[in-house]
N, C-alpha and C positions, 0 to 999 in steps of 0.2 A: 262379877261376871268376867270371864276371859273371852276376848273377842279377837278373831283373826281378820285382817283386812288385806285383800289382794289388790295391789296397786298403790304406788306412792305418788300419784299425780295430785293435783289440787283437791280433787274430790276425796280420795282416800285420806289425805292429810287433814282435811276438814272433819271427816268422820272421826279420825283418831283424836284430834284436838277436842272435839265435843265429848267423846267418851272418856277421855282422860280427865277432863274437868268435872265429870260426874263421878269420878272415883273408880272407873273400871280399869282392869288390866288389859293390855292389847299388844298385838304384834302386827306390823305392817310388812308384807312381803313384796319386794320390788325386783323385777327381772333385770332391770338395767343397773348400771353402775352409779347412777345418781337419781335424786328425787326430781319431781316436777312434771313428768310425762310430756305433754305437748307444750308446757311452759319450759322451753328449752333454750339454753344459751350456748353458743359455740364461740371459741376464740382461737386465734392463731397469729403469731408474729405481731402482736400488738393490735390486731383487729378484733372486734367483738360484735357479734350479731345475735339477735333474738330470732331463732330459726322457726319457731312455732308462733305463739302469741307474741306480737310485737309491742303490745301495750295492754294495760289493765284499766278497765272502766268500771268502777264499783257500782255505779248507777243506783246508789241508795240501798243496795242489797246487804246481806249479812256480812259480806267480806269487807265492807267499807269501814266500820269501826275497828275491825281486826287490823286492817292495814294502817289506818291513820291514828289509832289510839293504843292498841294492845302490843303490836309488834314494833321493833325498832324502825324508826323512820330516818335513820342516819344516811342511808343511801337512796332513799325514796325521792324521786324527782317528778314534779308535775310537768307534763308536756305542754309547753306554752303555745306552740303552733298547731293549727287544726289539721284536719284531713280535707284535702281537696279531691275532686273527681277528675277522671280523664275519659274522653270518648275518642277512641282511635289515637291515643297519645296527645290529644288536644286538651289542655288543662283548664279547669274552671273551678271557682270556689263553692262548689255545691254542698260541701259538708263543713262550712266555716263555723257553724254554731252547733257542733256536736257535743257529746258527753265529755265530761272532764276525764282525762286520761293520765295514767301514771306509768312510770318505768323505774327501774333501779339502775343506779350507776354501774353496778357489776353485772347487769343483765337481769331479765325478769325471773330467771331461775332462782334468784336470791329470795323471792317471795316463798318459794317452796322450801328452801333451806331454812328460812325463819320459822315456817309452820312446823317443820320437822324437829325443831330443837326440843330435846327432852322426850322424844318418842322413840320407841324401839323399832327402828326400820332396818330390815334385813335386805341389804342391797345385793345385787347379782344372785338373786334367789328366785328363779322362775317357779311358778306353780302350774303344773300341767294337769293335775287331777286332785280330787278331794275324796276322802273316805269317811265313813261313819263308824264310831265305836259306841254302841249303845245309843244314848241320847246326845252324844258329843260328835263334833266334826273333827277330822284329823287332816292336818296339812304337814307333809314331810315329817311324819311321826309325832307331831305336837298336837295335843288335844285342845279344843276350844268349845265354849258353850254356845257361841254364835259366830257367824261369818258375814262379812260384807264384801261383795264382789264389785269392783269398780272399773275393770277393763271395758273397752268398747264391746257392744252387744255381741258381735260374732265370737269374740274370745270368751266372754262371760257364758254364752250358750254352751260352749264346749266344756267348761267347768261344771255347769249344771248337768250336762249330759253324763259326765263321769259319775254323778250321783243318781243317775236315772231320772232326773228332773227336767222339766221344761217350763218355760214361762211365756206368756203371750207377748212376744217381742219380734216375731218374724217379719213384721212390716218395717222395722227399723233398718235403714240403709245409710251408708256413709259416702262422702265424696273424697276422692284422692286429692292430694296437693303436693306439688313439687316446689320446694323453697330453694332458691339459688342465692348464695351468700357471696358477695363480691367486695373486694377491697381494691382501691385505686390509689395511685401515687400522685394524686392531685386533689385539692379541696373541692367540695361541692359548691356550685354557684349559689348565690343567695336565692331563697324561695320563701314564700309566705306560708308554706305548709311543711309538715314533717312526713306526710304520707299521701299517696295517691290511690284511689279506688276506682275501678271500673264498675260502676253501680249496675250496669246492664249485663255484666259478665259475658261480654261478647269478645273483647280482645283477649288474646292468650295471656297477657300480663294483667292479672286482676288486681294485684296489690304491690305497691312499691313503698317501702319504708326507708327513709333517709336516716339511717342510724346515727350518723354524725351530726345531723340537725336535731334529731330527737333528744340526744343526750351527749354531754361532753365525754371525752375519753374513749370513744368507740373506735378510734383509729390513731396511728402515730401522727405527730405534727406534720401538717402539710398534706395529709392523706384523708381518705374518706371511706366509709363503709355503707353498703346498701344491702338490704334484704328484699328480694323480689320473689313473688309467689304467683304461680300459674293458675289459671282457672280450672274448674273441675274437669271439663271435657278435655282440655289440652293436657292436663296432668294424667288423666286416665290413658289417653292415646299415646303419650310420650313417656309413660312411667318407667319403662326399661331402656330408654334411650341413653346413650353414653353421656357421661357428665360433660365432656368437652363440647358436644353438640348443644346441650341444654344451656351451658354457659354462653356459648356463642350467640344463641337466639336472644337471650336476655340482654347481653351486651349490645347487640344491634339496636334493641329498643331504647336502651339507656343512651346510646350515642345520639339517637334522634331527639331525645329529650334534653340532654345536658351537654352535648358537644362531642367532638372527636376524641377527647381524652378519655371518655367513658366507653369507648369501643373495644378496648383491650384491658381487662383487669390485671392488676399485679398479682392478686391471689383470689382463689375461688373455691367454694365448697358447695356440694349439693346434698340436700336432705329430702328424702321422699317420705311423705306421710300417707300411709295406706288408709288410715281412719282419721281423716283430718277433722271433719265436722259432720254431725248427723244431718241428713236431709229429711228424714221423717222420724216420728217419735212414737213411743209406747206410753201408756198411762201409768204413772207411778203406783196408784192404788190397785190397779189390776195386776201389775207385776209383783208387787210385794203384798203378800197375803197377811192379814192381821194376825198377830201372834206368832208369825214365823221367826225363826232364829237364823234363817238363811236369806239374806236380803241382797237386792241388786241396786247399785247406785251408779249405773252407767250414765254417760252423757246422753244416751239415746232416750232418756226419760224426761229431759228438760231442755238441754241446749249445750252447745260446745264451747261457749265463751268461758273465760276464767271465773267470772262472777256467778255463772250458772253452775259450774262445777263445784264451787264452794257451797252454793245453796243446796244442791242435791246431796252432798256429803253430810251436811249438818242435819238435813231433814231425815235421812236414813238412820243416822246415829240416834236421833231423837226418838225414833220408833223403838229402838232397843232400850233406851233409858226409860221410856214410858212403860214398857212391858216388864221391866225388871222389878 
């Protein structure tokens, strides 16, 4: 069976890996210039940030033996320090006993690169519509026996619409997220945590990842790197705000937390995620009809974390393997 997969995020790569191990031919189409989707790493001038998922917590799911036993662990790092919480930038050890988390020395996008090894991934190849030729599906002139669609639900719905199809997914909605990536020409002060979370989602700064504490090599000697993410409401209302203003807002918060030196970053970048995390979900079995060769593997069917993405990808691919 020849399968086309739209999207080379963790979900699409999990599906591809599952199908390849079962002996099927497959092609993965990715509109961006690299794999990983929201498992994204940015770097500039010796600074390195994870701009989407800042850590990976396998939580005993299917991705765990893949990461720890099947893929190379050469660059895999267990994050030693926990997540703490903040309430109005007042810090406390609320998440001191959380799940075991990992990162990669080269950035979390390394996981996607490892999963993509040996797979036919067509980068910079957006898919805007799908056609049918007899019992086959056609993408960009290439025919497939089956398709798996992994983009966020709104984008997947458009692809289904191009075939005159709909699926019961209208209740799925997503939250926006603005990630602000900052580099400073000063080291971070000692902390007992690698990240801070506003568990109540009240403060504009919902997540702070101290990249230089999380993993070595994230900044030049004597410097530090921080990824800061805004909460859903703030991200939505400030989504189109100029980068300079967003950076200034975040730097002001970091200055209160870590001192005057963190009020003016040496380098900064802003990444806007329109479909950051699903806030509501559709049911996998309702969306994917038994016996169908056109399947949906969006995060809106399970969850937006890395381990969830891998889970939904393998589950969707297994349906095709069972039907073959």
